[in-house]
Each structure stands twice: as structure tokens, then as C-alpha cells.
N, C-alpha and C positions, 0 to 999 in steps of 0.2 A: 376499485375500478372494475366495472362490468366488462366481461370478456366478449360480449356480443359484437363489438366492433371488429373483432378478428374475422368474422364471417364476411365482411365487406371488402377485404383485400386478399390478394393471393398469399398463400402460406409463406412463400419465399420472402415476403416483406415483414412479417410479424416481428422477428427478432431485431429488426433495424428501426422500429418505430420509437421515436423519442417522445412524441405527443401527437394527439389527433383531435379532430373536430368531426363529429357525426352530424350529418344534415338531418334535420327533423322531417318527418314525413309530409309536412305541409309546405316545405320549401322545395318547389319543383324547379331546380336550376340545372338538372342534368348531372349532378354530382352527389354521390352517396356519402363519401367520407374524404377528408383531407388529412394527410399525415405530414409530419416533419420527421425526416430520417436522421439517424445518428451520423450519417455521412454528409449531412448538410443540404438536403433537398426538401422542397415542398412538393408533394405529389397529390393530385386530385384523382379520385377513382370513381368510375361509374360502372356498375355491374362487374366489379373486380378487374376492370381494365383501366389503365392509366389514360386520363383524358387531359391532364395538364401537368407540366413540370416547371419548376423554377429552382435555380441554384441560389440558396440563401446563404451558403458558405458559413454556416455555424452548426457544429455538431452538438451544441448544448441547448437546443430548443426545449423550453420547459412547458410552454402553453401556446395554444393557437386559438384565436377567436375570429369570428366573422363580423365584419362591419359593412353596412350599406349606407352610402351617402345618397341623399335624395335629389340634390340639384347641383350638378347633373347626377343622374342615377349611375352609381358605380359600385362595384363589389371590391372589397379589400379583405385581406387576412392580416391580422395583427399577431405577430409572433414575438414572444418574450424569451430571451436567451441571456441569462445572467442580468447584467445591467444594460443590455441593448434591446431595443424594440425595432423589429424589422416590419415594414409595411409593404405588403405585396398586393399589387392591383391586378385584377382580372380584366384585361382588355382583350385584344385579339389573342394574346397569350398572357401567361403569368409573368409579372415583372416586379422586382424590388423598386419601389418608387421613393421611399423615405427610410431613413435610418436614424434613430434617436439613441444617443449614448448617455450614460450616467443616469439611467432610469431606475427609480425606486419602485414604482408601480404605476398602473394605469387603470382606467375605468371607462366603460362605454355606457353613456346615458345621455339624456337631453339636459345638459347643464344649463342652457340658456332659456329653457322653457319655450322654445320656438316651434316645437312639434317635430323636430328632427334630431337624431342622435349626433353626438360628438364624442371624440376620444379625449379624455382628460389625462394628461401625463404629469406625474409628479417626479421631479428629479431628486437625486440623493441630496440630503441636507434640507429638504423642504419638510417642515413639520406642520405646515398650515393645512387647513381643510380644503383649500382651493388649489387646483392644479397649476403648475408652471406653464404648461402648454395646453391649449384647447383648440382642437382642429377637427375638420371633417375631411381633410386631405384634398379638397377641391380648390384649386386656385381661383375658379370663377366665383365662389362664395366670398373669398377674401376680396377680390377685385370689386365685386358688386357692393360689398359693405363699405369699401373705401371711397366709392364715388357718391354715396348717399349722405344726406345731411341730417336724417332723423336720428334721434337719440338712441334708438335700438340698434341701428346700423353702426353707430360710433362705438357702442359698448361691444357689439359683436366683433367689429374689426379689431378692437384692442385685445380681445380675448382669443380670437382665432388666429393662430400663427402657423405658418408653413415653414419648415426647415428642410433644405435639400439634402440628399444623400451626400455624405462626406467622402 
């Protein structure tokens, strides 16, 4: 693990970092780095200043990834902590919007070949190559697919599932 991320946050936070996501220089969203702390917080930093905070209430965060849904345009952080996947949306503020339990692993890519990424979630016990849950976290995409009669929308609706926070 490269230590250059440490220059992006105040020294007082370094020992409390469970995992982090460093923004690439081409992503100009006003955030330099996002960390999950050992005390259960998600923190966004810009120029070493906190610009976003969310209580994810898990001290066991292992990884954090960024996800962008296209329609509507929305930013999310996908946080894996043991067998739990926390989804944090960046709206006016950071907010946990979904929580998936019994998660084996997940992947972010364009599963449906529609030109937009989705998050595929495999649950424990699934040894298949296809995910149990396929979502972009937007209710609009699910509703639009449900009202359309074309074959693509029907397949998309069957595969795209939203589960609320428990």
C-alpha cells in the first residue's frame, strides 16, 4: 500500500484509517480522498479539510469504492465490511441509503452492456458466475424499466433490484 495517501489527510486521522479511496486527478469533484475510520465514519477530505461526514456505524470497513449512476446522475460510495455492504449516497450530504447483508463479494461494471455501470452483488452460498443482485441504486431506473414493454427493459427490470436499508 502506497503511503502517498497520508499526505491528503491531517496527521491526527492517519492511525484511525480502516480503508480509503484516493480520487484520481481527472475526477474534479472537490474531494481528494475518502476514508473509512476504525470508529465507523466515512469522511471526505479536500485540501486536508473535512468536507463530508457520514456515520456508517461499522468499525470493520475493508474497502471503499466509488460508483456513479448515470440516470439520474448520482454519486455513491460502496463500503465492504465483513459480509455487509453499505451504500452511501452523496446528495446534499452523505447518507447511508442501502445496506446489503450476507454479501460474499461485489463488482462494479456494465453487466447489461447498456453503456452504464451497475453493481453486481453475490451473496454467500452463490457459486454462480452471475450476481444475485444487480443494481445502480436508482429507483427511477427500476420504475422506468418496469413500465416499458421492450425485451431489454424486461430483462433489465428482472436483474435490477433495490433493497431498502434494514
